[in-house]
Biotite code that builds the C-alpha atoms (Angstrom):
import biotite.structure as struc

atoms = struc.array([
    struc.Atom([-24.510, -13.071, -21.570], chain_id="A", res_id=1, res_name="MET", atom_name="CA", element="C"),
    struc.Atom([-23.642, -12.090, -25.103], chain_id="A", res_id=2, res_name="THR", atom_name="CA", element="C"),
    struc.Atom([-20.163, -11.873, -26.171], chain_id="A", res_id=3, res_name="MET", atom_name="CA", element="C"),
    struc.Atom([-20.033, -8.047, -26.719], chain_id="A", res_id=4, res_name="PRO", atom_name="CA", element="C"),
    struc.Atom([-21.259, -7.860, -22.901], chain_id="A", res_id=5, res_name="LYS", atom_name="CA", element="C"),
    struc.Atom([-18.691, -10.259, -21.779], chain_id="A", res_id=6, res_name="ARG", atom_name="CA", element="C"),
    struc.Atom([-16.074, -8.235, -23.755], chain_id="A", res_id=7, res_name="LEU", atom_name="CA", element="C"),
    struc.Atom([-17.236, -5.115, -22.277], chain_id="A", res_id=8, res_name="LEU", atom_name="CA", element="C"),
    struc.Atom([-17.174, -6.427, -18.655], chain_id="A", res_id=9, res_name="ASP", atom_name="CA", element="C"),
    struc.Atom([-13.530, -7.533, -19.252], chain_id="A", res_id=10, res_name="ALA", atom_name="CA", element="C"),
    struc.Atom([-12.508, -4.146, -20.164], chain_id="A", res_id=11, res_name="VAL", atom_name="CA", element="C"),
    struc.Atom([-14.126, -2.133, -17.636], chain_id="A", res_id=12, res_name="GLN", atom_name="CA", element="C"),
    struc.Atom([-12.762, -4.665, -14.949], chain_id="A", res_id=13, res_name="ARG", atom_name="CA", element="C"),
    struc.Atom([-9.377, -4.368, -16.707], chain_id="A", res_id=14, res_name="ALA", atom_name="CA", element="C"),
    struc.Atom([-9.424, -0.475, -16.699], chain_id="A", res_id=15, res_name="ALA", atom_name="CA", element="C"),
    struc.Atom([-10.710, -0.253, -13.081], chain_id="A", res_id=16, res_name="ARG", atom_name="CA", element="C"),
    struc.Atom([-7.822, -2.831, -11.787], chain_id="A", res_id=17, res_name="GLN", atom_name="CA", element="C"),
    struc.Atom([-5.394, -0.609, -13.508], chain_id="A", res_id=18, res_name="ALA", atom_name="CA", element="C"),
    struc.Atom([-6.395, 2.717, -12.070], chain_id="A", res_id=19, res_name="VAL", atom_name="CA", element="C"),
    struc.Atom([-6.320, 1.309, -8.581], chain_id="A", res_id=20, res_name="GLU", atom_name="CA", element="C"),
    struc.Atom([-2.854, -0.065, -9.117], chain_id="A", res_id=21, res_name="GLN", atom_name="CA", element="C"),
    struc.Atom([-1.422, 3.244, -10.234], chain_id="A", res_id=22, res_name="HIS", atom_name="CA", element="C"),
    struc.Atom([-3.325, 5.706, -8.351], chain_id="A", res_id=23, res_name="ALA", atom_name="CA", element="C"),
    struc.Atom([-1.887, 7.517, -5.150], chain_id="A", res_id=24, res_name="ALA", atom_name="CA", element="C"),
    struc.Atom([-3.234, 6.191, -2.129], chain_id="A", res_id=25, res_name="ALA", atom_name="CA", element="C"),
    struc.Atom([-3.003, 5.968, 1.638], chain_id="A", res_id=26, res_name="TRP", atom_name="CA", element="C"),
    struc.Atom([-3.623, 2.809, 3.823], chain_id="A", res_id=27, res_name="VAL", atom_name="CA", element="C"),
    struc.Atom([-3.645, 1.945, 7.487], chain_id="A", res_id=28, res_name="MET", atom_name="CA", element="C"),
    struc.Atom([-1.054, -0.852, 8.341], chain_id="A", res_id=29, res_name="ALA", atom_name="CA", element="C"),
    struc.Atom([0.641, -2.729, 11.112], chain_id="A", res_id=30, res_name="THR", atom_name="CA", element="C"),
    struc.Atom([4.395, -2.698, 11.593], chain_id="A", res_id=31, res_name="VAL", atom_name="CA", element="C"),
    struc.Atom([5.657, -6.422, 11.458], chain_id="A", res_id=32, res_name="THR", atom_name="CA", element="C"),
    struc.Atom([9.711, -5.805, 11.585], chain_id="A", res_id=33, res_name="ALA", atom_name="CA", element="C"),
    struc.Atom([12.049, -2.721, 11.824], chain_id="A", res_id=34, res_name="THR", atom_name="CA", element="C"),
    struc.Atom([15.344, -2.282, 10.283], chain_id="A", res_id=35, res_name="HIS", atom_name="CA", element="C"),
    struc.Atom([18.576, -0.229, 10.980], chain_id="A", res_id=36, res_name="THR", atom_name="CA", element="C"),
    struc.Atom([18.249, 1.024, 7.417], chain_id="A", res_id=37, res_name="ASP", atom_name="CA", element="C"),
    struc.Atom([15.343, 3.257, 8.260], chain_id="A", res_id=38, res_name="GLY", atom_name="CA", element="C"),
    struc.Atom([12.773, 0.854, 6.676], chain_id="A", res_id=39, res_name="THR", atom_name="CA", element="C"),
    struc.Atom([10.030, -1.365, 8.381], chain_id="A", res_id=40, res_name="VAL", atom_name="CA", element="C"),
    struc.Atom([8.116, -4.270, 6.955], chain_id="A", res_id=41, res_name="ASP", atom_name="CA", element="C"),
    struc.Atom([4.342, -3.841, 7.388], chain_id="A", res_id=42, res_name="ILE", atom_name="CA", element="C"),
    struc.Atom([1.172, -5.812, 6.909], chain_id="A", res_id=43, res_name="SER", atom_name="CA", element="C"),
    struc.Atom([-1.820, -4.226, 4.882], chain_id="A", res_id=44, res_name="THR", atom_name="CA", element="C"),
    struc.Atom([-5.281, -5.472, 4.105], chain_id="A", res_id=45, res_name="ALA", atom_name="CA", element="C"),
    struc.Atom([-4.110, -6.339, 0.832], chain_id="A", res_id=46, res_name="ARG", atom_name="CA", element="C"),
    struc.Atom([-0.905, -8.086, 2.061], chain_id="A", res_id=47, res_name="GLY", atom_name="CA", element="C"),
    struc.Atom([2.728, -7.794, 3.287], chain_id="A", res_id=48, res_name="PRO", atom_name="CA", element="C"),
    struc.Atom([5.147, -5.037, 2.039], chain_id="A", res_id=49, res_name="ILE", atom_name="CA", element="C"),
    struc.Atom([8.778, -5.311, 2.875], chain_id="A", res_id=50, res_name="SER", atom_name="CA", element="C"),
    struc.Atom([11.333, -2.348, 3.347], chain_id="A", res_id=51, res_name="SER", atom_name="CA", element="C"),
    struc.Atom([9.178, 0.637, 3.346], chain_id="A", res_id=52, res_name="VAL", atom_name="CA", element="C"),
    struc.Atom([11.041, 3.912, 3.936], chain_id="A", res_id=53, res_name="ARG", atom_name="CA", element="C"),
    struc.Atom([9.778, 5.736, 6.848], chain_id="A", res_id=54, res_name="ARG", atom_name="CA", element="C"),
    struc.Atom([10.375, 9.622, 7.950], chain_id="A", res_id=55, res_name="LEU", atom_name="CA", element="C"),
    struc.Atom([13.076, 10.248, 10.486], chain_id="A", res_id=56, res_name="LYS", atom_name="CA", element="C"),
    struc.Atom([11.007, 11.685, 12.840], chain_id="A", res_id=57, res_name="SER", atom_name="CA", element="C"),
    struc.Atom([9.097, 8.268, 13.451], chain_id="A", res_id=58, res_name="TYR", atom_name="CA", element="C"),
    struc.Atom([10.649, 5.626, 15.353], chain_id="A", res_id=59, res_name="THR", atom_name="CA", element="C"),
    struc.Atom([8.433, 2.631, 14.721], chain_id="A", res_id=60, res_name="PRO", atom_name="CA", element="C"),
    struc.Atom([8.135, -0.597, 17.060], chain_id="A", res_id=61, res_name="THR", atom_name="CA", element="C"),
    struc.Atom([6.475, -3.789, 16.055], chain_id="A", res_id=62, res_name="VAL", atom_name="CA", element="C"),
    struc.Atom([2.625, -3.630, 16.463], chain_id="A", res_id=63, res_name="GLY", atom_name="CA", element="C"),
    struc.Atom([2.352, 0.049, 15.880], chain_id="A", res_id=64, res_name="ASP", atom_name="CA", element="C"),
    struc.Atom([-0.609, 0.885, 13.754], chain_id="A", res_id=65, res_name="VAL", atom_name="CA", element="C"),
    struc.Atom([0.611, 3.221, 10.943], chain_id="A", res_id=66, res_name="ILE", atom_name="CA", element="C"),
    struc.Atom([-0.241, 5.412, 8.207], chain_id="A", res_id=67, res_name="LYS", atom_name="CA", element="C"),
    struc.Atom([1.457, 4.675, 4.878], chain_id="A", res_id=68, res_name="VAL", atom_name="CA", element="C"),
    struc.Atom([1.331, 6.294, 1.456], chain_id="A", res_id=69, res_name="SER", atom_name="CA", element="C"),
    struc.Atom([1.770, 4.957, -2.015], chain_id="A", res_id=70, res_name="ARG", atom_name="CA", element="C"),
    struc.Atom([2.332, 7.221, -5.106], chain_id="A", res_id=71, res_name="ASN", atom_name="CA", element="C"),
    struc.Atom([1.586, 6.352, -8.755], chain_id="A", res_id=72, res_name="SER", atom_name="CA", element="C"),
    struc.Atom([4.980, 4.639, -9.179], chain_id="A", res_id=73, res_name="ASP", atom_name="CA", element="C"),
    struc.Atom([4.047, 1.978, -6.430], chain_id="A", res_id=74, res_name="GLY", atom_name="CA", element="C"),
    struc.Atom([6.592, 3.585, -3.892], chain_id="A", res_id=75, res_name="ASN", atom_name="CA", element="C"),
    struc.Atom([5.633, 3.394, -0.468], chain_id="A", res_id=76, res_name="TRP", atom_name="CA", element="C"),
    struc.Atom([6.540, 5.626, 2.794], chain_id="A", res_id=77, res_name="VAL", atom_name="CA", element="C"),
    struc.Atom([5.534, 5.325, 6.460], chain_id="A", res_id=78, res_name="VAL", atom_name="CA", element="C"),
    struc.Atom([3.810, 8.707, 7.220], chain_id="A", res_id=79, res_name="ASP", atom_name="CA", element="C"),
    struc.Atom([3.554, 8.231, 11.048], chain_id="A", res_id=80, res_name="GLY", atom_name="CA", element="C"),
    struc.Atom([1.789, 6.149, 13.825], chain_id="A", res_id=81, res_name="ALA", atom_name="CA", element="C"),
    struc.Atom([-1.871, 6.592, 14.936], chain_id="A", res_id=82, res_name="PHE", atom_name="CA", element="C"),
    struc.Atom([-2.140, 7.515, 18.742], chain_id="A", res_id=83, res_name="ALA", atom_name="CA", element="C"),
])
């Protein structure tokens, strides 16, 4: 592979990773711990996330499969549980 081709591949890879990290998204996760301050710890396909804020209308239990959203700033919120 030529030097310009490797450089182009590296730039494309970096750009793709930057967009993925800063894009809003939702994912499925599993509750691993609950806290009295309105947060939960979760496990996602990308790894564990601690102290995620939950909506007042949802009372989680450990083991629940939930939908969580992440905004472009990297903040997470639990939207609710799947049935």
